[in-house]
N, C-alpha and C positions, 0 to 999 in steps of 0.2 A: 809816039806821043800816044797814042791811046792804048797800048800797052802798061805805060809807066802807071795814066790815069784808074786803068784798070786792076792793076798790082795795088794802087794806094788805095785805093776803095775798096779793095781785098783785105787789105791787111788794118785799114780801118776800122771794118765789121768784125773781124777776129777781135781786137784787143776792147772795142764794144762787150762783144760776147762774151769775152773772161771777163769783163769788170760786171756783167751781169752776173754771170754763174757764181763770181767770189760773190757778190754780194745777196746771194740767195742762199735765204734760211734751208730749205729744206736740202739743199746741196751741202752745206757747212753741219747740217747732221749726217749726211750721207759719210762725210768723211773724218766726220769726229768720233763716231760711235761704231764699234765696231759691228756690234751686237747686230746693228740694224744691218748691216754688211751680210754679217753671214746668214741672215734672214732671207735675204735678196737672192742670196748666192743657195741658201737649201732650194726656195723656192721654185728659181729658175733650175736647177739640176735635176727636182723629183718631176717638176712637167715635162722636163726632154726627154726624159726616160719613161715618161709613162706615154709619151706624144710617139715615141721609139716602138714601146709595144700597139702600137692603134695600127704604126703606119707598117708594120710585119706579116699586114696579110687579114687582123683581124678586125682592122677598122672600128667602128665606134660602138659597136657590141661587144668589145674588149671590157668597156667603163661598166657595163650590165654584169659579165659574165666573169671578168677576171680578177681575182680577189688581187691580184699583186699590183697591178694598176689602178684600183679604187684603193689602195691604200697609198700611192702614188701620190693621185691628185688629192689624198686628204692631208696627205703631209705638205703639199705643196701649197694649198688654201690656208691652211693653219699658218704657216710661216709668210705665205701674203698678209693675215689679219694682222700678226705682232710688227712686221714692218709697217703698214698704217697706223696703226697705233702708235709706235715708235716716232714716227714722221707727226701726226698729227699730237703729239706731247700729250699719251694719255695719261696722266698721274691724277686726273680727277678719279680714275677707276680706282686706283686704289685708295684713295681719302675715302670711297665710299666703302669699300670690303673693311676699313679701319674704325668708321664710323660703326659698321655693324660688329662688326669684335668688340668692341667698345661699350654699346649694347647689350650684345649679347653677357660680357664681361658683368656691367650694372645689374642686370636680369638676375644671374646665377646669384653674383652677392646678395640683393635682394632676399632669394628665395633662400639662403642658407640662414641671412639673418633670422627671417621667422620660423624657419625650421630649430635651429637651436635656442632661440631667446623666446621663454616662456609671455614674457610682457608685449615683446613686443608682437608675438603668436596671439594675445589676449584681444591686442587692440585693433591685430588688423582682422580676426573675428567681429571685433564688435560693429567695425565701420563697415566690413562687409553684409552682416544681416543683424546689426541693431544691439543694445547694450544685452544683456542677458539679465531677468527679472528673477528678484529673489521672490520664489514660489514660496508660502506656507499651506499646506492641505488640512482645509476644516470641512466637512461631510457637511452634505448638507441636511442629511435624514441623519435621525438618531434613532438607536435601535433600541426597541420597547423592552420597559422594564420586567424581568424575569418574576413569573406568578408567586406569591410569597407560599414558601413552605410551611405545610401545618402538619400534624406531628399524625396525622392517619393517612398522610399521602406516605409515608416508609414503611417497608416493608415489617420490619421488626415492630412497630406502632401499631401493626394492623393485626399483629398477631399469628403472623406466620415466621414461622422458621427462613432465616438467608440460609440461601442453597450451600451447601458445601463444598470447600476449596480442596483442590485438588483435580485431580485426573477423572473427569466423566467417564461414570460407567462402570465405576470400582466403588463396590462395600461391604 
């Protein structure tokens, strides 16, 4: 009788475990998402290869010295990161990228509008540096009046002949 009870207990435990697994969202994602399975498979294979390279006698020093081991470990880490993001449902990350892209698009569009539209450019400059003032120059000092010319001040009036026009030194 004890064997029958033990068998019944084991079967009811397996049934409850199966039911719990079926209702687990992580298991549902694992079953339904092929990319998640591929990421987990890649992570497992890369870490296994890195472990084999270290176990061949190189030891933990292979992590520092061996470029191939480093590459395999990086690949395993990135695959695990992608799998963890997929399990968490990292759709939030995509939204952030989209917002940044949308912000960049609006910024570039505004810059192009300001660059190509003269009226908009003037408004932007007025907002940044203040309105442009009309400026008229009025000198603060006036030039002195030239002295009146008298007839004696000219060489012809003084009785002297005007210098000859033409090349100098030829008579």
